[in-house]
N, C-alpha and C positions, 0 to 999 in steps of 0.2 A: 184523470187517467189510472187506472190501477196498475199495478203490477203484478206480472205473474210469480206468484212466491220461491217455482225453485229457479225463473230464471234470475230473478234478484241474488237467490242465494250461490246459482254459477257464478255471476260475477262477484259475489263479496269475493269466494272462494280464489276466482282469477286474480283480482289485486290484491288480495293476502300474499298469494304464491310469487308473483311478481316483486313484493316487499322483499320477501325473505329471498329470491334472488340476490335483489341489488343490493341488502346487507352480503348477503355472500361475495358478492362480486368488490365490495369497499376494500380499498386499500387496508392493510391490519397494522396497528401499529406497535404490535406487541409480536407476532410470530415473524421476526428478522433476524437474520444474521450477519453479523458485523465485523469487519475487521479493519485495522490501520498498522502502517508501518512508515516510522520516520528515521532515517540515517541521516548525519550532519558530520560535516568534515572541516577542518580548520588546518590550514599547516602554514607557518611562518619562519623565516630565517634570520638570523645574525650572523656577519661575518668578522672577526679579528681585523681582517684589514680589506673593507669593501672594492677599495680600487682595482679594475680588474677582473673582480671574480662577480660571475653569472651565478642566480639561483633562480631558477623559471619554473613555473610549475602550468602546465598545458592539459585542461582536460576538455572532456568530450562528451555527451550522452550518447553514448550506444544506441540504446532502446527505451523508449517508453510505449505500454500497451496495456490499453485498459477495453476488456469484452464484459460484459455484463446482461444477463435479462433483467437485473434488477438497476442497480447503479454503482459505477466504480470509474475511479481518477488514477492518474496516475500523474506525476510532478517533478520535477529536475530544475534548478537552478545554480548557477554556479558565477566566480567573480570571473568576471573576464567572457566574450564569445566563444564559442567551440572552436579549438584551433588553435587560439590566439595567446601567444604565452606571458603570465603575469608573473610579475618580477617581486618575487618574496623580501628581497631587501628592501623594495618601498613600501610594502603594504600584503595584507593577508589575502591569500587564496581560501574560498571558502565554496563548498558544495554541499547542496542541502538534495535529499532524493526522499519523497514521502507519495505513498498510495495509502488508497482506502476504497472499501465499496462498502455495499449493503447488498442483501437478496432473501425473498420471505415474501410470504403475503399471497401468491400467486393461488388462485383458486382452481387450477388445473394442474396441480405436478410443483416439481420445486424451482424455485428461481436460485440463479447461480451469477456471482460476481468473480475477477481474478484480474489482479493489475503488477505492472512490475516496472523497474526503473532501476535500471542496468549503467555506470559510466565506466568510463575510462580515463584515470589521471596519470601523468608523468610528470616526474620533479627533478629535473635536471641542476649538477652543482659542478661547475666548472671553475679551476681556477687560472687565468690567464695573467698574472698581476706579476710576475716572475720570482716569488717569494714561497716559501710555504704561508699558507694559512688553515684558521681554523674555520670551521662552520656551523653554528648550532641551529639544528634543523627543529622544530616543534610540531607534535600534532596532539590535535585535540579533537575528541571524537564523542559525538552524544546519540543514541540509539534507544527507541521504545518503540514497540510492539503490545497489540491487542486486538485479542479476537473475543467475539461475544457471541451466544446462543441461546433463544429465548424457550423452544420448546423440543420433546425429544423429536429426534431424525435430522435437525441442522449440527451443519460441522461448520467451522470458521478457523483459518488459522493466519499468521501472520509472520514476516522473518524480518529482519535485519542483518545485514552482512558485511563485515570490514575485514579485510586481507591487506596488508602492506609490506612491502618487500623490498630489498634495495637489491645494486647488481652486485653488492658483497655476499651476497648469500643470507643476508638476516632479516626476518621474522619481525619487522618492526611493531605491528600490529595485528592481532588476529581477534577479531571479536566475532562472535554468531550470536543474537537474540532471539529468539523462537517461543513464539506459542501457539496450542491449539487447543480447541473449545468445542464442545459438539452437549446433544441432549441438554440443553437448558445451562451448561457450565460459563463462566466469564474469566477469563486472567489478563494480567497487561503485567510486563517485564520491561526491563529498562539497563541498560549498561553507562557508562560514561567513563573518561579517561584523558590522562595526559602523558604525551613522552616527550622526552626531549634526546637528539641522537648528536654527538660530537662525530664532526669530519674531520680529521687532518689530511690538508688538500696539498700533496706539492706542486711543485709549479709545474704547469701543465693536467696537473692530474683532476680527473671525471670523476662523479659517482650518479648513477639513475636512482630516483626509489621510484620504484612503481606500481602504480596502484591498478591493477590490471582490468580488461575486460569483465564485468559481470563479478567487481569484486569490492565496488562499492554499492551495495544494494540496498532495495527496499521492494518489496513481495508481497502480495497474499489473496488469499481467494475465500469465498462463501458460498455455501447452500445451504437453503431456505425452503420451509416447508411449509404449507397453508398451516392455519391455525385447526383444529380439529372443530372449533365452533364455526367455522366457516364452511368447514366440510359438511358440519351436518345444516349446516344452515341452507346449503348446495341442494342438498339430497332430498332436504323435505321441499324446499322450493319446487325441484325437480319432480318429485312424486306428485303433489299437492297439483301442480298445473297436469298431470296426466288424467287424475282424476278428476277435474274439473271440466276437463274435455269429455269424458266420456261421459257424465251427468250430461252434459250439454247434448251430446250425442243421440244419448236416452230419452 
């Protein structure tokens, strides 16, 4: 059976337009904005005479939040369960907060992602020994943040924040690491350190070392846009589909 040449051309045009649209809607491996933030904290303690001395850390994750048009995650872990004291004279207390995400490649406008992890930790030093005692508290931290964009119009940022104070009014650790990237930029930044603080506790004396709400944090966000090639394919496919329909009607 002979095919009508006009009908055959119309079918070919429709198939070509469909292929262009499929390519436009296909996930992009390039136009993606990403972010990540890692915050790690370790606390340990040594007492000159541990008998009758209490050094405890109580941690609690206050908020885990991840929202995305693309994908995002928020993660936190610590030694011991939320609200359960950890004996620092018997072992270390460790806290990890990590977030990450990506956005972009959506054919009809920007994709976005954001996530955060907020944590509350209180370390208490109490001397019930009946004599003066020295307690050495060691804090070790590590922070790594990264933000990357691929094309014009994308933005991404990431932040790691640690601020540790004690009830004596001392700032023990104050470290903020942040990066922002846009229009094809990519940045990585990090910080780490260790500090040991010696406390002389008289009999019955006590000191609180507070890592307050929102102080051991990792958070970030990203906004990605379609690749120019994807947008061109989408527009070409839609335009060709319209012409094909008009030819069929004629």
